[in-house]
C-alpha positions in Angstrom: 36.9 -27.5 20.9 34.0 -26.7 20.7 34.1 -25.7 17.0 36.0 -29.4 15.8 32.8 -31.0 17.0 30.1 -29.0 15.2 32.0 -29.4 11.9 30.2 -31.8 9.5 30.1 -35.5 10.7 31.5 -38.8 8.8 28.3 -40.7 8.6 27.4 -38.9 5.5 24.2 -36.8 6.9 23.8 -33.1 8.0 24.5 -34.6 11.6 27.4 -32.7 13.5 31.0 -34.7 14.2 29.7 -34.6 17.7 26.3 -36.8 16.6 28.2 -39.2 14.5 30.4 -39.9 17.4 27.8 -40.2 19.9 26.1 -42.6 17.8 28.9 -44.4 17.2 30.6 -44.8 20.7 27.1 -46.0 21.6 26.7 -49.1 19.9 29.9 -50.1 18.9 31.0 -51.1 22.1 28.2 -53.8 22.1 28.6 -55.5 18.7 28.7 -58.5 18.3 27.7 -59.5 21.8 24.8 -57.6 22.4 22.6 -57.5 18.7 19.5 -58.7 19.6 19.4 -56.8 23.0 17.5 -53.7 23.8 18.7 -50.2 21.9 21.3 -53.1 19.5 18.6 -55.2 18.5 16.7 -52.1 17.0 19.6 -50.5 15.7 20.7 -53.8 14.3 17.1 -54.1 12.3 17.6 -51.1 11.4 20.7 -51.2 9.4 19.9 -54.9 7.9 16.6 -53.1 6.7 18.4 -50.2 5.5 21.2 -52.0 3.8 18.5 -54.5 1.9 16.1 -51.1 0.7 19.2 -49.4 -0.2 20.8 -51.9 -2.8 17.4 -53.0 -3.6 16.8 -49.3 -4.7 20.3 -49.1 -6.2 19.2 -52.3 -8.3 16.3 -51.4 -9.7 17.8 -47.7 -10.8 20.6 -50.0 -12.6 17.9 -52.2 -14.3 16.0 -49.6 -15.1 18.7 -48.0 -17.1 19.8 -50.7 -18.6 22.9 -51.1 -16.4 22.6 -55.0 -15.6 23.3 -58.0 -17.5 20.6 -60.2 -19.0 20.2 -62.6 -16.5 19.2 -60.0 -13.6 16.8 -58.4 -15.9 13.3 -58.4 -14.8 10.0 -57.1 -16.3 7.5 -56.4 -13.0 9.2 -53.0 -12.2 6.3 -52.2 -9.7 6.8 -55.3 -7.7 10.6 -54.4 -7.3 10.2 -50.2 -6.9 7.3 -50.8 -4.3 8.9 -53.2 -2.3 12.3 -50.8 -2.3 10.0 -48.0 -1.1 8.4 -50.1 1.6 11.6 -51.2 2.5 12.9 -47.8 2.7 10.1 -46.6 4.7 10.5 -49.1 7.1 14.1 -48.3 7.8 12.9 -44.5 7.8 10.3 -45.8 10.7 12.9 -47.9 12.7 15.3 -45.1 12.5 12.7 -43.1 14.6 12.0 -45.8 17.0 16.1 -46.0 17.3 16.3 -42.4 18.3 13.4 -42.5 20.8 14.8 -45.8 22.3 18.3 -44.2 22.7 17.7 -40.9 23.3 14.4 -40.4 25.0 13.7 -43.9 26.6 17.4 -44.7 26.9 17.6 -48.3 27.3 
């Protein structure tokens, strides 16, 4: 059983299966009723900010390679790239807050 839990996880990170299971079984039972309470709230904000940052980053890359329709094209790359990077760094910080909140403080 130990070998099974040490297999690569299913969330696409370098974490083990045990780590991924711990995270999902800890958060999933409280959704949607507790989305804005304690560690659920921090996790929700982290997920939303990360998703927006990821989508904006992918859009900037697609736009940079001229793979989007003309209607969606923009000229001010710096604004979009800086916004995407800021959201990425905020999501990284919130990920650390989630870890501290859930595993260190134990809210």
